Structures are given as C-alpha cells and as structure tokens.
C-alpha positions in Angstrom: 121.3 -123.5 -56.9 117.7 -123.2 -55.6 115.0 -123.9 -58.2 112.4 -121.5 -56.8 111.9 -119.4 -53.8 108.5 -120.9 -53.1 110.1 -124.3 -52.8 112.0 -123.1 -49.8 110.6 -123.9 -46.3 108.9 -120.9 -44.8 111.0 -121.0 -41.8 114.1 -120.3 -43.7 92.5 -103.4 -51.6 89.4 -100.2 -52.6 87.8 -96.9 -52.3 85.3 -97.9 -55.1 84.0 -100.8 -53.0 83.4 -99.2 -49.7 84.0 -100.9 -46.4 85.3 -104.5 -46.6 85.0 -107.3 -44.0 88.1 -107.3 -41.8 90.1 -110.4 -42.3 91.4 -112.5 -39.5 94.9 -111.0 -39.0 97.1 -112.2 -36.2 100.8 -111.5 -36.0 102.7 -114.7 -35.3 104.2 -114.9 -31.9 107.7 -115.5 -33.4 107.4 -112.4 -35.6 109.6 -109.7 -34.0 110.0 -107.4 -37.1 107.0 -105.9 -38.8 107.1 -103.7 -41.9 103.8 -101.7 -42.2 102.9 -100.2 -45.5 99.7 -98.0 -45.4 98.0 -96.0 -48.0 95.3 -93.3 -47.8 92.8 -95.3 -49.9 92.4 -98.8 -51.5 93.1 -97.5 -55.0 96.0 -95.2 -54.2 99.3 -96.0 -56.0 101.5 -94.5 -53.2 101.9 -95.3 -49.5 104.0 -94.9 -46.4 106.3 -97.6 -45.0 107.1 -97.8 -41.3 109.4 -100.4 -39.6 108.6 -101.8 -36.1 110.4 -104.2 -33.9 109.8 -105.9 -30.5 112.1 -107.8 -28.1 109.6 -110.7 -27.6 105.9 -111.4 -28.1 105.0 -109.8 -24.7 106.8 -106.6 -25.3 105.5 -103.5 -27.1 106.4 -102.6 -30.7 109.0 -99.8 -31.2 109.4 -97.8 -34.4 112.7 -98.2 -36.1 113.9 -95.5 -38.5 111.9 -92.8 -40.2 108.8 -93.2 -42.3 109.5 -93.8 -46.0 107.5 -92.9 -49.1 106.8 -96.0 -51.3 105.0 -96.9 -54.5 102.3 -99.5 -54.9 100.7 -101.1 -57.9 99.2 -98.7 -60.4 95.6 -99.5 -59.2 96.3 -99.7 -55.5 95.7 -102.7 -53.2 93.6 -105.8 -53.2 93.4 -108.7 -50.7 96.2 -111.2 -51.2 96.8 -114.8 -50.4 98.9 -115.6 -47.4 99.7 -118.5 -45.0 99.2 -115.9 -42.3 95.6 -115.0 -43.1 92.2 -116.8 -43.3 90.7 -116.0 -46.7 87.2 -116.9 -45.4 87.2 -113.7 -43.3 87.5 -111.3 -46.3 83.8 -111.3 -47.1 82.4 -112.5 -50.3 82.4 -109.1 -52.0 86.0 -108.2 -51.1 88.2 -107.4 -54.0 91.0 -110.0 -54.3 94.4 -109.8 -56.0 94.5 -111.3 -59.5 97.2 -111.7 -62.1 97.7 -108.6 -64.1 95.3 -106.4 -62.1 98.0 -103.8 -61.3 97.3 -104.1 -57.5 99.7 -104.8 -54.7 98.5 -107.5 -52.3 96.9 -106.3 -49.1 97.2 -108.3 -45.9 99.9 -109.9 -43.7 102.7 -111.8 -45.4 106.0 -113.4 -44.5 109.1 -111.9 -46.0 110.9 -115.0 -47.4 114.3 -113.8 -48.6 116.4 -111.1 -50.2 117.8 -111.1 -53.7 120.0 -109.0 -56.0 122.9 -108.6 -58.3 125.8 -108.4 -58.9 126.4 -109.1 -55.2 125.0 -108.7 -51.7 125.0 -105.2 -50.3 127.9 -104.3 -48.1 127.3 -105.3 -44.5 125.0 -108.2 -45.3 125.6 -111.3 -43.1 124.3 -114.7 -42.4 122.1 -113.2 -39.7 120.1 -111.5 -42.4 117.6 -113.2 -44.6 118.7 -115.9 -47.1 120.1 -114.1 -50.2 119.7 -115.2 -53.8 122.5 -113.8 -56.0 120.6 -113.4 -59.3 122.1 -114.6 -62.6 119.8 -116.2 -65.2 116.8 -116.8 -63.0 113.3 -115.9 -64.1 110.1 -115.5 -62.1 107.3 -117.4 -63.8 104.0 -115.5 -64.2 102.4 -117.9 -66.6 99.4 -119.2 -64.5 99.3 -122.5 -66.6 102.9 -123.4 -65.7 103.7 -125.8 -62.8 106.4 -123.2 -61.9 103.9 -120.4 -61.5 105.0 -117.8 -58.9 108.4 -119.4 -58.5 111.9 -118.0 -59.3 113.6 -120.7 -61.3 116.8 -121.2 -63.2 115.7 -122.5 -66.7 118.8 -124.7 -67.1 117.8 -126.6 -63.9 114.2 -127.4 -64.9 114.7 -128.5 -68.5 114.6 -125.2 -70.2 111.9 -122.6 -70.7 108.5 -124.3 -70.8 106.3 -121.3 -69.7 104.7 -118.7 -71.9 105.7 -115.7 -69.8 108.1 -114.8 -67.0 110.1 -111.9 -65.5 113.8 -111.7 -66.0 115.3 -111.2 -62.6 118.6 -109.6 -63.7 117.3 -106.1 -64.4 118.0 -102.7 -62.9 114.9 -102.6 -60.7 115.9 -105.9 -59.2 119.5 -105.0 -58.3 118.1 -105.4 -54.7 114.9 -106.8 -53.5 112.8 -108.9 -51.1 110.5 -111.7 -51.8 107.0 -111.3 -50.3 105.2 -114.5 -49.4 102.1 -113.8 -51.4 100.1 -116.8 -52.9 102.3 -119.4 -51.3 103.4 -122.0 -50.4 101.1 -123.6 -52.9 100.3 -121.0 -55.6 96.8 -120.7 -56.8 96.8 -120.1 -60.6 95.9 -116.6 -61.5 95.9 -115.2 -58.0 99.0 -113.1 -58.5 102.7 -113.8 -58.8 106.2 -112.4 -58.4 105.5 -110.0 -55.6 108.6 -108.1 -54.4 109.9 -105.1 -52.7 112.3 -103.6 -55.2 113.9 -100.4 -56.4 111.6 -97.6 -57.7 111.5 -96.1 -61.2 111.2 -92.8 -59.5 109.2 -91.0 -56.7 105.4 -91.5 -57.2 105.9 -94.0 -60.1 103.7 -97.0 -59.5 104.5 -100.7 -60.1 102.7 -103.6 -61.7 101.8 -104.9 -58.3 105.0 -104.8 -56.1 106.1 -102.2 -53.6 109.0 -100.0 -54.6 111.2 -97.4 -52.9 114.5 -95.5 -53.3 117.8 -97.3 -53.1 118.9 -96.0 -49.7 115.6 -97.0 -48.0 115.5 -100.4 -49.6 119.1 -101.1 -48.6 118.5 -100.0 -45.1 115.4 -102.3 -44.9 117.2 -105.3 -46.3 120.1 -104.9 -43.9 117.7 -104.5 -40.9 115.8 -107.7 -41.5 117.0 -110.8 -39.6 115.9 -114.3 -40.3 115.8 -115.2 -36.5 113.1 -112.5 -36.1 110.8 -114.0 -38.7 109.9 -110.7 -40.4 106.5 -110.0 -42.0 104.9 -107.2 -44.0 101.4 -105.8 -43.4 99.9 -103.7 -46.2 96.6 -102.0 -45.8 94.8 -98.6 -46.2 95.3 -96.5 -43.0 91.6 -96.7 -42.0 91.7 -100.5 -42.3 94.9 -100.7 -40.3 93.6 -98.6 -37.5 90.7 -101.0 -37.0 93.0 -103.9 -36.3 93.1 -103.2 -32.6 95.5 -104.5 -29.8 98.7 -106.3 -30.8 99.5 -104.1 -33.8 101.9 -101.1 -33.6 100.4 -97.7 -33.4 101.0 -95.5 -36.5 
C-alpha cells in the first residue's frame, strides 16, 4: 500500500489586497485536460468550474460539459505552491496560502490521483487517474511532522507520530481528487491536504479545498485520464482573463 500520495512520482488569492503581480503560469505541453475554477473575487467562498480538453498542444481548447457551481475555502483564495509555477513572480506583497488560513490555493496545479471509499465509482478504469481505495489512511497536517502533506497508513510508518491529521474515511471523502499543492517537497506551514471532494451543501465553504455535488464530482473523476496529464487552474475571473494566449476562453 502506498505510504503517501506525495511520495508518488508526478508522472503517475484577495479583494482586500488589490491587484497582485501575475505569476509565471504556463500550461505544460503534455497537459491535455484543464479544470478551470474561477471566482468573482479573491475572498469569495464560491466559484464556477469549467472543464476543457485539447487533442494536442497545437490544437485549441474545447469546453467539455456544463459549468458547475463549486465551493472554495471560507476565506477565498491565496497563491499556492506548485511545481508548475514560479513563486518569484507572485510579487512580494502577494497573499500566499498558509496552514489553517481557510483559503483554497490559487494557481496552476497537477491533479495527482483520485481516492475514495468503499470502492471506485462504476465505470472507473486503468485509463483514469491512479485510485487510492481509502481504509485507515490519514492526511497529516502537522507542519512539524516529516509526513506533513502526505496521505499515510499509520501501521506502515510505525504508528501515529504526528499531532494532527485528517481521517480519510469520512463522508466528504467518499470520492475525491488530490491536488498537487505544496509538493513534491512540502514546505512546513504552506498548506496541506488540498482536495476536490464532496460538498456539505450548496454554498457551504470548505477549510481550503474545492467541493461540489456528487454527480459533478463523479463526472469529473471519470473524465480525467492519466495519459492527458490533467491540471487545475484556480483564480479570480479578472486574474484569469489577464493570462492571455494559450489559456481557454471562459
């Protein structure tokens, strides 16, 4: 059993702050599926999700499916940490994601894998993302732990040695996706356990993840394919519209 999702290879923001420096965002050439989540303002706890797909890096993006209402962290968005972004381009005054701030990470992130319990959704295949069938795993959010921002099975790492963690076998995590925030080497305190998961209800914010209704999440999980190297881009709409060529039109 895998000890932590961040041990897997990667192949397998702020109305109060005003305008922020635009980060260096470039969609990887091998990314053929892009999930765009855009909110009205940096501190909005709700947003809209749109799926896009392209045949190859030279072709245009096509929208797939309808727009979906989703929920963000209770205090909106803040710039996250990602192997697909250069942090130096944020600007020194840009608000950045921190543990416990109630913000979902803004920026461009790989989607690493799916997870859930008691089993995979009907129709799931090996062509989809790697799937973790959850049992006793925990996601460690103790920033002092060497397992910070990892999903681990306590029995495989010598028992619980961390001060806090999220139990993965809960109703909200019956189905979900792991977002590659603050990885592959997690920086302590920069945010952990960022998922797409089931919502508590329409308009009900999260602690920093992105949530939605079951039908929409199931459709998304079944749509994502590992060979298409999917990524998620979360930004306020005004910031997204400044990205320019190469990004899908909303």
